[in-house]
mmCIF file of the N, C-alpha and C atoms, coordinates in Angstrom:
data_MODEL
# 
_entry.id   MODEL 
# 
loop_
_atom_site.group_PDB 
_atom_site.id 
_atom_site.type_symbol 
_atom_site.label_atom_id 
_atom_site.label_alt_id 
_atom_site.label_comp_id 
_atom_site.label_asym_id 
_atom_site.label_entity_id 
_atom_site.label_seq_id 
_atom_site.pdbx_PDB_ins_code 
_atom_site.Cartn_x 
_atom_site.Cartn_y 
_atom_site.Cartn_z 
_atom_site.occupancy 
_atom_site.B_iso_or_equiv 
_atom_site.pdbx_formal_charge 
_atom_site.auth_seq_id 
_atom_site.auth_comp_id 
_atom_site.auth_asym_id 
_atom_site.auth_atom_id 
_atom_site.pdbx_PDB_model_num 
ATOM 1   N N  . MET A 1 1  ? 25.556 -16.158 -214.110 1.00 0.00 ? 1  MET A N  1 
ATOM 2   C CA . MET A 1 1  ? 26.715 -15.660 -213.403 1.00 0.00 ? 1  MET A CA 1 
ATOM 3   C C  . MET A 1 1  ? 27.333 -14.542 -214.230 1.00 0.00 ? 1  MET A C  1 
ATOM 4   N N  . ASN A 1 2  ? 27.631 -13.451 -213.589 1.00 0.00 ? 2  ASN A N  1 
ATOM 5   C CA . ASN A 1 2  ? 28.251 -12.340 -214.284 1.00 0.00 ? 2  ASN A CA 1 
ATOM 6   C C  . ASN A 1 2  ? 29.768 -12.456 -214.123 1.00 0.00 ? 2  ASN A C  1 
ATOM 7   N N  . VAL A 1 3  ? 30.357 -13.295 -214.954 1.00 0.00 ? 3  VAL A N  1 
ATOM 8   C CA . VAL A 1 3  ? 31.787 -13.579 -214.880 1.00 0.00 ? 3  VAL A CA 1 
ATOM 9   C C  . VAL A 1 3  ? 32.597 -12.355 -215.286 1.00 0.00 ? 3  VAL A C  1 
ATOM 10  N N  . PHE A 1 4  ? 32.106 -11.583 -216.239 1.00 0.00 ? 4  PHE A N  1 
ATOM 11  C CA . PHE A 1 4  ? 32.840 -10.398 -216.681 1.00 0.00 ? 4  PHE A CA 1 
ATOM 12  C C  . PHE A 1 4  ? 32.998 -9.402  -215.542 1.00 0.00 ? 4  PHE A C  1 
ATOM 13  N N  . PHE A 1 5  ? 31.913 -9.121  -214.827 1.00 0.00 ? 5  PHE A N  1 
ATOM 14  C CA . PHE A 1 5  ? 31.986 -8.190  -213.701 1.00 0.00 ? 5  PHE A CA 1 
ATOM 15  C C  . PHE A 1 5  ? 32.884 -8.741  -212.607 1.00 0.00 ? 5  PHE A C  1 
ATOM 16  N N  . LEU A 1 6  ? 32.814 -10.038 -212.365 1.00 0.00 ? 6  LEU A N  1 
ATOM 17  C CA . LEU A 1 6  ? 33.682 -10.655 -211.372 1.00 0.00 ? 6  LEU A CA 1 
ATOM 18  C C  . LEU A 1 6  ? 35.149 -10.493 -211.757 1.00 0.00 ? 6  LEU A C  1 
ATOM 19  N N  . SER A 1 7  ? 35.456 -10.639 -213.036 1.00 0.00 ? 7  SER A N  1 
ATOM 20  C CA . SER A 1 7  ? 36.845 -10.463 -213.473 1.00 0.00 ? 7  SER A CA 1 
ATOM 21  C C  . SER A 1 7  ? 37.286 -9.008  -213.340 1.00 0.00 ? 7  SER A C  1 
ATOM 22  N N  . LEU A 1 8  ? 36.347 -8.062  -213.513 1.00 0.00 ? 8  LEU A N  1 
ATOM 23  C CA . LEU A 1 8  ? 36.701 -6.662  -213.310 1.00 0.00 ? 8  LEU A CA 1 
ATOM 24  C C  . LEU A 1 8  ? 37.031 -6.386  -211.846 1.00 0.00 ? 8  LEU A C  1 
ATOM 25  N N  . ILE A 1 9  ? 36.283 -6.996  -210.950 1.00 0.00 ? 9  ILE A N  1 
ATOM 26  C CA . ILE A 1 9  ? 36.569 -6.825  -209.521 1.00 0.00 ? 9  ILE A CA 1 
ATOM 27  C C  . ILE A 1 9  ? 37.932 -7.418  -209.189 1.00 0.00 ? 9  ILE A C  1 
ATOM 28  N N  . PHE A 1 10 ? 38.207 -8.625  -209.711 1.00 0.00 ? 10 PHE A N  1 
ATOM 29  C CA . PHE A 1 10 ? 39.502 -9.251  -209.445 1.00 0.00 ? 10 PHE A CA 1 
ATOM 30  C C  . PHE A 1 10 ? 40.661 -8.500  -210.103 1.00 0.00 ? 10 PHE A C  1 
ATOM 31  N N  . SER A 1 11 ? 40.385 -7.699  -211.122 1.00 0.00 ? 11 SER A N  1 
ATOM 32  C CA . SER A 1 11 ? 41.458 -6.933  -211.755 1.00 0.00 ? 11 SER A CA 1 
ATOM 33  C C  . SER A 1 11 ? 42.017 -5.869  -210.813 1.00 0.00 ? 11 SER A C  1 
ATOM 34  N N  . TRP A 1 12 ? 41.258 -5.486  -209.802 1.00 0.00 ? 12 TRP A N  1 
ATOM 35  C CA . TRP A 1 12 ? 41.746 -4.506  -208.822 1.00 0.00 ? 12 TRP A CA 1 
ATOM 36  C C  . TRP A 1 12 ? 42.902 -5.056  -207.996 1.00 0.00 ? 12 TRP A C  1 
ATOM 37  N N  . VAL A 1 13 ? 42.966 -6.374  -207.884 1.00 0.00 ? 13 VAL A N  1 
ATOM 38  C CA . VAL A 1 13 ? 44.051 -6.994  -207.127 1.00 0.00 ? 13 VAL A CA 1 
ATOM 39  C C  . VAL A 1 13 ? 45.036 -7.706  -208.047 1.00 0.00 ? 13 VAL A C  1 
ATOM 40  N N  . GLY A 1 14 ? 45.002 -7.372  -209.328 1.00 0.00 ? 14 GLY A N  1 
ATOM 41  C CA . GLY A 1 14 ? 45.983 -7.898  -210.265 1.00 0.00 ? 14 GLY A CA 1 
ATOM 42  C C  . GLY A 1 14 ? 45.529 -9.050  -211.131 1.00 0.00 ? 14 GLY A C  1 
ATOM 43  N N  . GLY A 1 15 ? 44.261 -9.430  -211.040 1.00 0.00 ? 15 GLY A N  1 
ATOM 44  C CA . GLY A 1 15 ? 43.758 -10.529 -211.853 1.00 0.00 ? 15 GLY A CA 1 
ATOM 45  C C  . GLY A 1 15 ? 43.511 -10.097 -213.288 1.00 0.00 ? 15 GLY A C  1 
ATOM 46  N N  . PRO A 1 16 ? 43.374 -11.055 -214.191 1.00 0.00 ? 16 PRO A N  1 
ATOM 47  C CA . PRO A 1 16 ? 43.117 -10.721 -215.598 1.00 0.00 ? 16 PRO A CA 1 
ATOM 48  C C  . PRO A 1 16 ? 41.643 -10.376 -215.822 1.00 0.00 ? 16 PRO A C  1 
ATOM 49  N N  . VAL A 1 17 ? 41.394 -9.550  -216.824 1.00 0.00 ? 17 VAL A N  1 
ATOM 50  C CA . VAL A 1 17 ? 40.024 -9.247  -217.250 1.00 0.00 ? 17 VAL A CA 1 
ATOM 51  C C  . VAL A 1 17 ? 39.720 -10.165 -218.430 1.00 0.00 ? 17 VAL A C  1 
ATOM 52  N N  . VAL A 1 18 ? 38.676 -10.984 -218.303 1.00 0.00 ? 18 VAL A N  1 
ATOM 53  C CA . VAL A 1 18 ? 38.344 -11.927 -219.372 1.00 0.00 ? 18 VAL A CA 1 
ATOM 54  C C  . VAL A 1 18 ? 37.563 -11.223 -220.469 1.00 0.00 ? 18 VAL A C  1 
ATOM 55  N N  . SER A 1 19 ? 37.633 -11.778 -221.661 1.00 0.00 ? 19 SER A N  1 
ATOM 56  C CA . SER A 1 19 ? 36.914 -11.204 -222.791 1.00 0.00 ? 19 SER A CA 1 
ATOM 57  C C  . SER A 1 19 ? 35.415 -11.444 -222.640 1.00 0.00 ? 19 SER A C  1 
ATOM 58  N N  . THR A 1 20 ? 34.639 -10.728 -223.413 1.00 0.00 ? 20 THR A N  1 
ATOM 59  C CA . THR A 1 20 ? 33.189 -10.858 -223.347 1.00 0.00 ? 20 THR A CA 1 
ATOM 60  C C  . THR A 1 20 ? 32.746 -12.264 -223.750 1.00 0.00 ? 20 THR A C  1 
ATOM 61  N N  . GLY A 1 21 ? 33.308 -12.783 -224.823 1.00 0.00 ? 21 GLY A N  1 
ATOM 62  C CA . GLY A 1 21 ? 32.941 -14.119 -225.288 1.00 0.00 ? 21 GLY A CA 1 
ATOM 63  C C  . GLY A 1 21 ? 33.280 -15.203 -224.273 1.00 0.00 ? 21 GLY A C  1 
ATOM 64  N N  . LEU A 1 22 ? 34.459 -15.103 -223.689 1.00 0.00 ? 22 LEU A N  1 
ATOM 65  C CA . LEU A 1 22 ? 34.860 -16.091 -222.689 1.00 0.00 ? 22 LEU A CA 1 
ATOM 66  C C  . LEU A 1 22 ? 33.996 -15.981 -221.440 1.00 0.00 ? 22 LEU A C  1 
ATOM 67  N N  . SER A 1 23 ? 33.630 -14.764 -221.066 1.00 0.00 ? 23 SER A N  1 
ATOM 68  C CA . SER A 1 23 ? 32.782 -14.611 -219.884 1.00 0.00 ? 23 SER A CA 1 
ATOM 69  C C  . SER A 1 23 ? 31.385 -15.179 -220.124 1.00 0.00 ? 23 SER A C  1 
ATOM 70  N N  . ILE A 1 24 ? 30.871 -15.064 -221.348 1.00 0.00 ? 24 ILE A N  1 
ATOM 71  C CA . ILE A 1 24 ? 29.566 -15.670 -221.672 1.00 0.00 ? 24 ILE A CA 1 
ATOM 72  C C  . ILE A 1 24 ? 29.665 -17.180 -221.597 1.00 0.00 ? 24 ILE A C  1 
ATOM 73  N N  . LEU A 1 25 ? 30.734 -17.750 -222.129 1.00 0.00 ? 25 LEU A N  1 
ATOM 74  C CA . LEU A 1 25 ? 30.931 -19.200 -222.091 1.00 0.00 ? 25 LEU A CA 1 
ATOM 75  C C  . LEU A 1 25 ? 31.067 -19.697 -220.656 1.00 0.00 ? 25 LEU A C  1 
ATOM 76  N N  . LEU A 1 26 ? 31.888 -19.033 -219.865 1.00 0.00 ? 26 LEU A N  1 
ATOM 77  C CA . LEU A 1 26 ? 32.068 -19.449 -218.476 1.00 0.00 ? 26 LEU A CA 1 
ATOM 78  C C  . LEU A 1 26 ? 30.778 -19.278 -217.679 1.00 0.00 ? 26 LEU A C  1 
ATOM 79  N N  . GLY A 1 27 ? 30.048 -18.210 -217.935 1.00 0.00 ? 27 GLY A N  1 
ATOM 80  C CA . GLY A 1 27 ? 28.777 -18.000 -217.250 1.00 0.00 ? 27 GLY A CA 1 
ATOM 81  C C  . GLY A 1 27 ? 27.771 -19.086 -217.573 1.00 0.00 ? 27 GLY A C  1 
ATOM 82  N N  . ALA A 1 28 ? 27.749 -19.525 -218.824 1.00 0.00 ? 28 ALA A N  1 
ATOM 83  C CA . ALA A 1 28 ? 26.834 -20.603 -219.218 1.00 0.00 ? 28 ALA A CA 1 
ATOM 84  C C  . ALA A 1 28 ? 27.249 -21.931 -218.586 1.00 0.00 ? 28 ALA A C  1 
ATOM 85  N N  . LEU A 1 29 ? 28.554 -22.181 -218.524 1.00 0.00 ? 29 LEU A N  1 
ATOM 86  C CA . LEU A 1 29 ? 29.036 -23.426 -217.918 1.00 0.00 ? 29 LEU A CA 1 
ATOM 87  C C  . LEU A 1 29 ? 28.738 -23.479 -216.424 1.00 0.00 ? 29 LEU A C  1 
ATOM 88  N N  . ILE A 1 30 ? 28.794 -22.342 -215.762 1.00 0.00 ? 30 ILE A N  1 
ATOM 89  C CA . ILE A 1 30 ? 28.493 -22.288 -214.334 1.00 0.00 ? 30 ILE A CA 1 
ATOM 90  C C  . ILE A 1 30 ? 26.990 -22.202 -214.111 1.00 0.00 ? 30 ILE A C  1 
ATOM 91  N N  . GLY A 1 31 ? 26.307 -21.419 -214.932 1.00 0.00 ? 31 GLY A N  1 
ATOM 92  C CA . GLY A 1 31 ? 24.892 -21.149 -214.718 1.00 0.00 ? 31 GLY A CA 1 
ATOM 93  C C  . GLY A 1 31 ? 23.958 -22.290 -215.048 1.00 0.00 ? 31 GLY A C  1 
ATOM 94  N N  . ALA A 1 32 ? 24.270 -23.091 -216.048 1.00 0.00 ? 32 ALA A N  1 
ATOM 95  C CA . ALA A 1 32 ? 23.369 -24.179 -216.442 1.00 0.00 ? 32 ALA A CA 1 
ATOM 96  C C  . ALA A 1 32 ? 23.198 -25.222 -215.331 1.00 0.00 ? 32 ALA A C  1 
ATOM 97  N N  . PRO A 1 33 ? 24.273 -25.735 -214.739 1.00 0.00 ? 33 PRO A N  1 
ATOM 98  C CA . PRO A 1 33 ? 24.075 -26.688 -213.639 1.00 0.00 ? 33 PRO A CA 1 
ATOM 99  C C  . PRO A 1 33 ? 23.412 -26.049 -212.419 1.00 0.00 ? 33 PRO A C  1 
ATOM 100 N N  . ALA A 1 34 ? 23.745 -24.797 -212.133 1.00 0.00 ? 34 ALA A N  1 
ATOM 101 C CA . ALA A 1 34 ? 23.135 -24.115 -210.993 1.00 0.00 ? 34 ALA A CA 1 
ATOM 102 C C  . ALA A 1 34 ? 21.632 -23.937 -211.216 1.00 0.00 ? 34 ALA A C  1 
ATOM 103 N N  . THR A 1 35 ? 21.235 -23.616 -212.435 1.00 0.00 ? 35 THR A N  1 
ATOM 104 C CA . THR A 1 35 ? 19.816 -23.465 -212.757 1.00 0.00 ? 35 THR A CA 1 
ATOM 105 C C  . THR A 1 35 ? 19.096 -24.802 -212.639 1.00 0.00 ? 35 THR A C  1 
ATOM 106 N N  . TRP A 1 36 ? 19.710 -25.879 -213.127 1.00 0.00 ? 36 TRP A N  1 
ATOM 107 C CA . TRP A 1 36 ? 19.111 -27.206 -213.035 1.00 0.00 ? 36 TRP A CA 1 
ATOM 108 C C  . TRP A 1 36 ? 18.912 -27.613 -211.571 1.00 0.00 ? 36 TRP A C  1 
ATOM 109 N N  . TYR A 1 37 ? 19.936 -27.378 -210.729 1.00 0.00 ? 37 TYR A N  1 
ATOM 110 C CA . TYR A 1 37 ? 19.835 -27.733 -209.316 1.00 0.00 ? 37 TYR A CA 1 
ATOM 111 C C  . TYR A 1 37 ? 18.742 -26.913 -208.630 1.00 0.00 ? 37 TYR A C  1 
ATOM 112 N N  . PHE A 1 38 ? 18.673 -25.624 -208.898 1.00 0.00 ? 38 PHE A N  1 
ATOM 113 C CA . PHE A 1 38 ? 17.669 -24.771 -208.287 1.00 0.00 ? 38 PHE A CA 1 
ATOM 114 C C  . PHE A 1 38 ? 16.265 -25.178 -208.731 1.00 0.00 ? 38 PHE A C  1 
ATOM 115 N N  . ALA A 1 39 ? 16.106 -25.547 -209.997 1.00 0.00 ? 39 ALA A N  1 
ATOM 116 C CA . ALA A 1 39 ? 14.793 -25.990 -210.488 1.00 0.00 ? 39 ALA A CA 1 
ATOM 117 C C  . ALA A 1 39 ? 14.369 -27.279 -209.788 1.00 0.00 ? 39 ALA A C  1 
ATOM 118 N N  . ARG A 1 40 ? 15.307 -28.199 -209.548 1.00 0.00 ? 40 ARG A N  1 
ATOM 119 C CA . ARG A 1 40 ? 14.984 -29.419 -208.808 1.00 0.00 ? 40 ARG A CA 1 
ATOM 120 C C  . ARG A 1 40 ? 14.563 -29.102 -207.382 1.00 0.00 ? 40 ARG A C  1 
ATOM 121 N N  . HIS A 1 41 ? 15.231 -28.131 -206.776 1.00 0.00 ? 41 HIS A N  1 
ATOM 122 C CA . HIS A 1 41 ? 14.888 -27.733 -205.413 1.00 0.00 ? 41 HIS A CA 1 
ATOM 123 C C  . HIS A 1 41 ? 13.469 -27.154 -205.359 1.00 0.00 ? 41 HIS A C  1 
ATOM 124 N N  . ILE A 1 42 ? 13.143 -26.297 -206.314 1.00 0.00 ? 42 ILE A N  1 
ATOM 125 C CA . ILE A 1 42 ? 11.800 -25.724 -206.362 1.00 0.00 ? 42 ILE A CA 1 
ATOM 126 C C  . ILE A 1 42 ? 10.761 -26.811 -206.615 1.00 0.00 ? 42 ILE A C  1 
ATOM 127 N N  . ARG A 1 43 ? 11.061 -27.775 -207.493 1.00 0.00 ? 43 ARG A N  1 
ATOM 128 C CA . ARG A 1 43 ? 10.149 -28.894 -207.738 1.00 0.00 ? 43 ARG A CA 1 
ATOM 129 C C  . ARG A 1 43 ? 9.915  -29.694 -206.459 1.00 0.00 ? 43 ARG A C  1 
ATOM 130 N N  . HIS A 1 44 ? 10.979 -29.910 -205.694 1.00 0.00 ? 44 HIS A N  1 
ATOM 131 C CA . HIS A 1 44 ? 10.853 -30.613 -204.413 1.00 0.00 ? 44 HIS A CA 1 
ATOM 132 C C  . HIS A 1 44 ? 9.951  -29.830 -203.458 1.00 0.00 ? 44 HIS A C  1 
ATOM 133 N N  . LEU A 1 45 ? 10.137 -28.526 -203.374 1.00 0.00 ? 45 LEU A N  1 
ATOM 134 C CA . LEU A 1 45 ? 9.295  -27.717 -202.504 1.00 0.00 ? 45 LEU A CA 1 
ATOM 135 C C  . LEU A 1 45 ? 7.838  -27.761 -202.939 1.00 0.00 ? 45 LEU A C  1 
ATOM 136 N N  . MET A 1 46 ? 7.594  -27.779 -204.239 1.00 0.00 ? 46 MET A N  1 
ATOM 137 C CA . MET A 1 46 ? 6.224  -27.882 -204.738 1.00 0.00 ? 46 MET A CA 1 
ATOM 138 C C  . MET A 1 46 ? 5.618  -29.240 -204.376 1.00 0.00 ? 46 MET A C  1 
ATOM 139 N N  . ASP A 1 47 ? 6.421  -30.308 -204.483 1.00 0.00 ? 47 ASP A N  1 
ATOM 140 C CA . ASP A 1 47 ? 5.936  -31.634 -204.118 1.00 0.00 ? 47 ASP A CA 1 
ATOM 141 C C  . ASP A 1 47 ? 5.619  -31.723 -202.625 1.00 0.00 ? 47 ASP A C  1 
ATOM 142 N N  . VAL A 1 48 ? 6.461  -31.123 -201.799 1.00 0.00 ? 48 VAL A N  1 
ATOM 143 C CA . VAL A 1 48 ? 6.214  -31.118 -200.364 1.00 0.00 ? 48 VAL A CA 1 
ATOM 144 C C  . VAL A 1 48 ? 4.932  -30.370 -200.061 1.00 0.00 ? 48 VAL A C  1 
ATOM 145 N N  . ALA A 1 49 ? 4.722  -29.239 -200.710 1.00 0.00 ? 49 ALA A N  1 
ATOM 146 C CA . ALA A 1 49 ? 3.509  -28.450 -200.476 1.00 0.00 ? 49 ALA A CA 1 
ATOM 147 C C  . ALA A 1 49 ? 2.260  -29.211 -200.918 1.00 0.00 ? 49 ALA A C  1 
ATOM 148 N N  . ASP A 1 50 ? 2.372  -30.020 -201.974 1.00 0.00 ? 50 ASP A N  1 
ATOM 149 C CA . ASP A 1 50 ? 1.240  -30.806 -202.453 1.00 0.00 ? 50 ASP A CA 1 
ATOM 150 C C  . ASP A 1 50 ? 1.037  -32.088 -201.650 1.00 0.00 ? 50 ASP A C  1 
ATOM 151 N N  . GLY A 1 51 ? 2.026  -32.461 -200.859 1.00 0.00 ? 51 GLY A N  1 
ATOM 152 C CA . GLY A 1 51 ? 1.938  -33.695 -200.099 1.00 0.00 ? 51 GLY A CA 1 
ATOM 153 C C  . GLY A 1 51 ? 2.265  -34.927 -200.903 1.00 0.00 ? 51 GLY A C  1 
ATOM 154 N N  . THR A 1 52 ? 2.939  -34.755 -202.046 1.00 0.00 ? 52 THR A N  1 
ATOM 155 C CA . THR A 1 52 ? 3.295  -35.900 -202.898 1.00 0.00 ? 52 THR A CA 1 
ATOM 156 C C  . THR A 1 52 ? 4.782  -36.222 -202.822 1.00 0.00 ? 52 THR A C  1 
ATOM 157 N N  . ASP A 1 53 ? 5.434  -35.727 -201.785 1.00 0.00 ? 53 ASP A N  1 
ATOM 158 C CA . ASP A 1 53 ? 6.881  -35.955 -201.646 1.00 0.00 ? 53 ASP A CA 1 
ATOM 159 C C  . ASP A 1 53 ? 7.137  -37.383 -201.187 1.00 0.00 ? 53 ASP A C  1 
ATOM 160 N N  . ALA A 1 54 ? 7.927  -38.107 -201.965 1.00 0.00 ? 54 ALA A N  1 
ATOM 161 C CA . ALA A 1 54 ? 8.245  -39.505 -201.623 1.00 0.00 ? 54 ALA A CA 1 
ATOM 162 C C  . ALA A 1 54 ? 9.688  -39.556 -201.167 1.00 0.00 ? 54 ALA A C  1 
ATOM 163 N N  . LEU A 1 55 ? 9.910  -39.421 -199.874 1.00 0.00 ? 55 LEU A N  1 
ATOM 164 C CA . LEU A 1 55 ? 11.278 -39.465 -199.353 1.00 0.00 ? 55 LEU A CA 1 
ATOM 165 C C  . LEU A 1 55 ? 11.701 -40.865 -199.240 1.00 0.00 ? 55 LEU A C  1 
# 
């Protein structure tokens, strides 16, 4: 997640611009669970394609 760029966009309407370090931390906190969920989804699709999906 590009939190720094998002904060720059929100600064146009009066929001704060976050520091680089804080944006890296927030991006990691948001990105790690999103990456894990997406990897599980891809694994599920691979299992379905192989016919080994156990619903």
